[in-house]
C-alpha distance (Angstrom), angle and dihedral (degrees) to the residues before:
residue distance angle dihedral
X1 . . .
X2 3.76 . .
X3 3.77 121.8 .
X4 3.81 87.8 -117.9
X5 3.81 91.2 59.4
X6 3.79 90.6 44.6
X7 3.81 90.5 50.9
X8 3.80 90.4 52.4
X9 3.82 90.9 52.3
X10 3.81 92.2 47.5
X11 3.83 91.6 47.1
X12 3.80 89.8 51.5
X13 3.81 91.6 49.4
X14 3.82 91.2 48.7
X15 3.81 90.5 50.8
X16 3.80 89.0 51.0
X17 3.81 91.5 47.4
X18 3.82 90.9 57.4
X19 3.79 90.4 58.8
X20 3.81 97.2 43.1
X21 3.77 138.3 36.0
X22 3.80 91.6 -93.6
X23 3.80 132.8 133.4
X24 3.80 124.6 -144.0
X25 3.80 122.5 -167.5
X26 3.81 124.4 177.5
X27 3.77 137.3 -170.7
X28 3.80 123.1 -171.9
X29 3.79 113.1 -158.3
X30 3.79 108.9 -140.7
X31 3.79 116.7 -156.6
X32 3.81 91.3 -149.6
X33 3.83 92.1 54.9
X34 3.77 99.8 31.8
X35 3.81 96.0 116.0
X36 3.81 89.0 60.1
X37 3.81 91.8 44.2
X38 3.79 97.6 85.6
X39 3.82 123.6 167.6
X40 3.81 87.9 -100.6
X41 3.81 92.1 54.2
X42 3.80 94.4 43.2
X43 3.80 96.2 47.7
X44 3.81 91.9 38.7
X45 3.80 89.7 55.7
X46 3.81 90.9 51.6
X47 3.81 90.6 48.6
X48 3.81 92.3 49.5
X49 3.81 91.6 51.8
X50 3.80 94.0 49.8
X51 3.81 95.0 43.8
X52 3.82 89.4 46.7
X53 3.79 89.4 60.7
X54 3.81 96.0 51.4
X55 3.78 121.3 101.5
X56 3.79 90.1 -143.6
X57 3.80 127.0 21.8
X58 3.82 110.7 -130.3
X59 3.82 112.3 -106.8
X60 3.81 94.4 -122.2
X61 3.80 91.8 56.1
X62 3.80 93.4 45.2
X63 3.81 90.5 48.9
X64 3.82 92.6 48.8
X65 3.80 90.9 54.1
X66 3.81 91.2 46.2
X67 3.82 89.8 52.4
X68 3.81 91.1 51.2
X69 3.80 91.3 53.1
X70 3.80 87.5 63.4
X71 3.80 94.7 55.2
X72 3.79 112.1 104.4
X73 3.77 111.7 -124.6
X74 3.77 92.3 25.0
X75 3.81 100.2 -103.6
X76 3.77 107.8 -164.2
X77 3.75 129.6 -130.9
X78 3.79 120.1 -75.1
X79 3.79 121.4 -124.4
X80 3.81 91.4 -109.1
X81 3.81 90.6 55.2
X82 3.79 92.4 48.2
X83 3.81 90.1 49.2
X84 3.81 90.7 52.1
X85 3.79 90.4 51.9
X86 3.80 91.3 46.8
X87 3.80 89.0 51.4
X88 3.79 88.8 53.0
X89 3.80 97.7 48.4
X90 3.81 95.8 40.4
X91 3.80 90.2 52.9
X92 3.82 89.6 59.3
X93 3.81 95.5 65.3
X94 3.81 141.1 -2.0
X95 3.80 106.5 -74.3
X96 3.78 136.3 -166.8
X97 3.80 116.7 -157.3
X98 3.79 114.7 -166.8
X99 3.79 124.8 -168.6
X100 3.79 114.0 -177.8
X101 3.82 122.6 -158.8
X102 3.81 95.7 7.5
X103 3.80 87.6 168.9
X104 3.82 87.9 68.3
X105 3.81 90.5 59.9
X106 3.81 112.7 106.1
X107 3.80 105.9 -89.0
X108 3.80 94.6 -124.8
X109 3.83 90.3 54.3
X110 3.81 98.2 49.8
X111 3.83 97.4 78.2
X112 3.81 91.8 53.4
X113 3.81 92.2 47.0
X114 3.81 93.0 47.5
X115 3.81 92.9 45.0
X116 3.81 89.7 50.2
X117 3.80 90.4 51.7
X118 3.82 89.4 50.1
X119 3.80 90.4 53.2
X120 3.80 90.5 51.0
X121 3.81 91.4 51.0
X122 3.80 91.3 49.7
X123 3.82 92.6 56.7
X124 3.80 98.4 33.8
X125 3.81 112.4 51.6
X126 3.82 92.2 178.7
X127 3.80 92.7 58.5
X128 3.78 120.9 103.3
X129 3.78 124.8 -168.5
X130 3.79 124.9 -150.8
X131 3.81 115.4 -165.3
X132 3.77 129.9 179.2
X133 3.77 127.2 -166.5
X134 3.74 144.6 122.6
X135 3.79 121.8 -71.1
X136 3.80 97.3 -101.0
X137 3.83 92.7 76.0
X138 3.80 94.7 54.5
X139 3.81 91.6 100.2
X140 3.81 91.4 54.6
X141 3.79 91.4 49.2
X142 3.80 91.7 48.8
X143 3.80 91.0 48.2
X144 3.81 95.0 52.7
X145 3.80 102.1 29.0
X146 3.81 100.5 24.4
X147 3.78 113.7 157.0
X148 3.81 90.9 17.3
X149 3.78 99.5 73.2
X150 3.74 138.6 78.1
X151 3.79 112.5 -159.4
X152 3.77 122.0 -150.1
X153 3.78 121.2 -175.2
X154 3.77 116.6 -148.9
X155 3.77 123.9 -171.1
X156 3.80 121.6 179.8
X157 3.78 120.0 -124.1
X158 3.78 118.6 -108.9
X159 3.82 91.2 -112.5
X160 3.82 90.9 52.7
X161 3.80 91.1 52.7
X162 3.80 93.0 48.3
X163 3.81 91.1 46.9
X164 3.80 91.4 50.8
X165 3.82 92.8 48.7
X166 3.81 91.3 48.6
X167 3.80 91.3 49.0
X168 3.81 91.0 51.6
X169 3.80 92.7 46.2
X170 3.81 90.4 50.0
X171 3.81 88.9 57.7
X172 3.81 90.9 58.2
X173 3.79 109.1 122.8
X174 3.82 94.0 -153.1
X175 3.78 96.4 88.0
X176 3.82 97.4 -175.8
X177 3.82 96.0 43.2
X178 3.81 96.1 78.4
X179 3.77 131.6 60.7
X180 3.81 129.6 169.8
X181 3.82 92.3 -97.4
X182 3.81 93.5 54.5
X183 3.80 91.1 44.4
X184 3.83 91.0 52.5
X185 3.82 90.5 47.9
X186 3.83 92.1 50.8
X187 3.81 92.4 48.6
X188 3.82 92.2 46.9
X189 3.80 92.9 48.0
X190 3.81 94.4 49.3
X191 3.80 97.1 43.0
X192 3.82 92.6 48.1
X193 3.81 90.0 57.6
X194 3.80 97.5 52.1
X195 3.81 107.4 118.4
X196 3.80 119.2 -121.9
X197 3.79 118.4 -110.3
């Protein structure tokens, strides 16, 4: 699923959240920063977003953070502790958790992230998770979230791909670097290498 489609879904969820007592938390996996995007960082970011939207922070979460302030050296929270807190806050209100480009997450981190999401779903029946990623991670998703997911394949139309490439090429700041022949060659090369569904 493209980031544009994902952004539309997230925008729609955020609009819905304004009208209802609903939380929305999103994490966008960035290939360039994926080594720094550990399960702790990803889940911690989701927790921070949800807690930030609460009128009152639950006592157990506030106390956990107070306890960690006392630890010399500032050891951070463990994934299991973050998951427990996410279970607590997502059980307080309907929650949508969105993770975009999960396939860009470091392969060794994906099982822990997916297993953490499964644990949240088990304790929070009003939580829904929206994941995007390329097809090759479907098996991992099924393994960790099997029975709890609905998979939808989206493939852009040829005209959409060409339009996007042309838009990006038109934003090129090197005015003399592109001519119509090079543009046609770039479009042909990219569209010929799009995998079949």
